N, C-alpha and C positions, 0 to 999 in steps of 0.2 A: 504493500500498500504505499502510497504517497507521503510524503512528509506531511505533518498535518498543518495545512496550510489556511460575562456572559454576561440611570436605568429608569428607563421608566416605571419599573418594576412598581405596579397597583398604584402609580401615583395616577392615574387618570382619575377623573370624579368618579365615584361612584353613584349611583342610580339615587335619588333625591330622598334617602331616608326620614331628613327631617318631615317631609309632606306625609310619607307613610305613618310614623310614627307619630304626627298631630292628630291621625283618625284616632289612634289610642288614646293619646292625654285626652281628647275631648271626650271621648266615651268615658273615661275613668273622673276628670272633674265635673263633668255634667252631673254623676252620680254623688261626686262629694260634694257641690255647692249647691244641690239644689234642698229645699227648706225640709227642716226635720217632719215637721206636718206630713209635708208629701212623701218624703224619704219611708216615712211610716207607714203612710197607706200603699206606697207602691211594696214594700218589705210585705206587708200584710194579705195584700192582694196577690201576687206572684214571686215571691221568694227566691223560689228554687228557678223557675224561669230566668229570673233577669240575671242570676248570677251563672245560669248557663250559657246566657247570650254574653255576657261579658267575658268569661272566659274563652268561647269559641273566636271572640274577636280578637283576644290576648292571641290564641294559638295561629289564628288565621294570619294575623298581622305578623307575628315571628316567622312563620312557616313564608310569608311572601319576602320576607325580608332575606331569609335564607337562601331561597330560591332567585332572587331579582337582586339580591345585592353580593353576598359572600360567591356563591355559585358563578355571578356573572364574570367575577375576577379571578375565578380559580381556575387558571392556565397552564400549561405545562411548567415545570423549573427542574432544573438540574438535580435528581436523584442523589442522594447518599453513596458516596463510593462503595463498591463491593471489592474487595480485596481477598486476593484469594492464594494460598501456600506454594512457591514454586516447588518443582518436584525433580527429581535427577536427570528429567526430561523436559526441563522450562516450564514451560507452561501447559505442557502435556504431561496428562496421569495417566499410563500405558495400564489397562487391567489386565489383559492377559492376550494370548497368540496363541491362535491355531491353524494347525498344517491341513491343508484339503488337497485332494488330486482330483481327478477327471472323473473318475468312477464313483468317488462320493456325490457328485451330484444329480446324479440320477435317483439316488433315492430319499433326499433332501431336499425342502423348500416348500414353502405354501401354494407356490405357484400363485402368488397375488400381487407380484410385483407391478402390475400392471391395471390393479382394482385400487383405488385409494379407497373404496367404500368398505374396503377387507377391514375385519374389526380384528384379524391377526397381524402380528407383527412380522416386517421382513426376516428371515432368517440369515444364516450367515450366505446360503444357498443363493439364494433368493437374489442377494446383491452382486453375489460373483454372476450369476448369468447375466445380469443387467451388465455390468462392467464387460464380458467378452461383447455381449452385443453393442454396445459401445465402440469397443475398440474396433470391429466391424465395420458400422457405421462409418469413422475415422479412416477408413483403408488400411487398418493396422493388420493386416492378416498373419502377418509375420510373428506376431506377440505370443508364444507358448504358453498354453495354458494348462499345460498337465501338471503342474504343482503351484498352488497360491499358497501364501502366507497372509490369514486375517489378522488384523490387530483390531481390539477393541480400546478404546481410550477415550478420557473427556479432554476437550479443549475450553480451558480452564479461563482464557480472556474473552468467549465470546457471552456463556458458555455452551456447550450443547455435547451431544454425544456422537463419535465417530466411530464409522468401520472404514480403516485402511486395507485395501487389497492389494497384494504386492505379487506378481506373476515372479516368483525367483529362476524359474529357467530360461527366461528370457534375456536375451544379451543385455539389455541395460536394465533388467530387472523395472520395468514399467509397473507404479501403482496408480490407483485411482481410490479415491477416497467419496464416500457418502455420509449424508447424517444417518445416524444409524436407527433414530424415531420415523422419519420421514420419507427415507430414501431419496432425499433430493442430494446432487451430484455437486461436491463441492471442490474436488482439485483433480488434476492429471499430473504425474510427473513422468516423464521419460525422454531425458535429456541422451540424445545423440552422436554426440561430437563431431556429426558428420562423417560417420565411419560407416551409417546403414546405406543402403541404396535408395534411392530417390530422385524425383524428377529437381534439379535446381531452378531458382527463381531466376527467369531473363534479366531482373530490372526492379526496382523498386515498387512501382508500378505492381509487377505481376506478384511481390511478396505480399504487400496489401492485399491484392486479389487472395490470395492464398489463406491469410489471417481472417478475411470475410469468409471465405468457405467453410473454415473450421468451425468459427461462431456460428453462423447456421447449422452447422451439423450437431451441435452439442444440443444438450438438455439442458438450456439454461433460458433466462428470460430471454425474449425477443425484441426487437423493437429500438434496443439502445443504439445511438450515434458512436460512430468512431470518434473519439477526439483527436485532434489536430496533433501532429510529429508522430515520431516513433523512437523509442527507446532502443539503441543500438549499442548493447553490452559489449558486442565483440562480433566480426564478421558472421559468426553462426549463431547468435542470439540476439532477436529483434523482438522486441515487445511490444502488445499494439491494445490501447484500452479501449472497451467497450463501456459508455457509461448511458447512465438515464440523462437527457436533456431535457432539463428542467423548464429552461425557457432557451429564447435562443442564444447561442455562444453559452449558456451556464450549463455544467452537468454537474452532476452529483459523483462523483470521485468513490462514493460510498455502497453505491448499486451501480457496480462495476463488475465485468467480466475479463480479466486480463489474461491476454494468448498470446505466449510466446512461441516463435517458430525458427526453424534452421534452413533460410534462404538459401545455404549451399544442399540441401537435400530435400526440400520443400515439406520437411516434415514437422508434424506438432511437437512441441520440446514440453511445453508446460501449460496450466490453465486454475487459475485461482479465481473464485466465485467469492466477491463479498457483496453482501446486502443490508445494509443497515438506512432500511426507507425514511424517507423524509416526513415529518411530523409536522405540517403545517397546518393548524388549529387554531388562527389569529381571527379567522371568520371576517368581519368589517373593521378589526381594529387596524387603525393606521400605525405604520412602521414607523420606528425610532430615524430620526433625520441625522446625517453624520456628527451635525453638534451636538445632537441630544447625546449621542453613543460617546463622544470624544467627552463630553462633560462627564459621565456617568465615570468614565474610566479614570479620570482624571481627580475627581474629589474622593476616589479609593483607593486609587494607587500613586506611589510616588514616581512622577515621570518628569520633575521638573530638570532633570539633566538629560530629558531625552528628547529627540525630536520626531513629531508626528511625521511621516513620510509618505504613507500612502494608508486610504481609508477604500474598501472597496464593500460591496455588499456579494455575499456567496451561500455556500451550503457547506456547515463545519460537522465533524464528529465531535460533541461534547467531550471533554478529557481531563478536567478539573485543574486544569494547570492555572496557577496565581489565584488557589485555594490556600486551604492549611492542608491541605494533603500532598503528603511527600511522600507514601509509598508506591513505588512504580510500579509495582503487581497487583494492576488493578482491573477487574472486567472491563471490556469496553462498554459504552452506553449502547443501549440496545437502538437508537432512533439518530437520525440527523437533523439539524433546524437550520434555518435561515439565521445569517446572524452580520454585522458588520466586522470586516476584521481589519483591524485597526494597526498599522504596522510602526514603531517607533526604533529609533536608531540612537544608541546609546554615542553620547559625543565626547566623553571625560570618561576614556576608559583605556586599559594597558590593551584589552581585545578590543576586535571588531565583532559586534553583534548586533543583529535585530530581533526584539518584541513583540510578538506576536499577539493581539487581546482578541478575541470572540465575545461579542456583546449580540444577546439574543434580539432581533430584529424587532420583535414585539413586544418580550415582556422586558428588555431591557437587563437582562442579568448575564453576568459574565460567567458563562460557561466553557472556557477554556482558554488554549492558545496554546505558543510556542519561542523557542528560542532557537534563532536559526544562527550559526556561526559563519 
């Protein structure tokens, strides 16, 4: 995932509570100020019903205040961070590993890999069959499936349960990872180092077309746009990013399928699927202006020795940066948000770095940021 590149919080005017409360006060005041004889007369005639009516009025108004007041401004806010305990495998907690051979697949599995309504969970055999079918779809018939190692693990950063299937007798030990509970495709790994046969891409346009073709064949979200540019890590490792284009030219890099190919062989090398959907619940609320976002940040953080060098709207993944949290081992936030990304530069420092602050576009909450050296 790329480098992660939160006021008017609740200072909006609330609905006119005084007007609502005025109704309640009027009822109580009328009851309190009427003459003694009149009160006595009323009490003797309808003591129970009058009490019930007043109580009902109070309950009704309090309910209206709750719904129309508090609920009206109860928007999304950055949840408390959820730390995890790092294992010997980092953010992955491996539970067990099982070896399967081709003959094992004939007698195992629920056969429900294509039936989302089936109440039975997917077995290892079901997921292995899905993986083999995917390899065939991707044109990788030469991957040997006579022996597979299946690893069950918890990805602590997301968190989610994963099943990784590794084809042990394949020349490059190709692996495919699924969500154990949903069967959703998550990852493909098959570095070939340009040693396996294939059709080389004639030029950059042909390499892009190759990446697009793989994207269309993969069991991933369709309709994403290819972002401008390509990351070339070497002559044989080119990465393309297909992202959800939320607005023209604005991509959610956290709703993304990252496809890496080898242009020298035309083979698929790696796929990573990221899904942190945009939570946009602002309704008709007006977004913060740049000036409001800057004022919010500079009222909370000491940036007197920093210079604001850029401010732009974008989609960010909240990460608790600039909060009191110092634990680096945290679960990722489950959603992304519209935010002002304010970038400050330190002018009086031994080092050159920029500080980014994410200010939620609608709540004004500081929801994260970054330091860029």
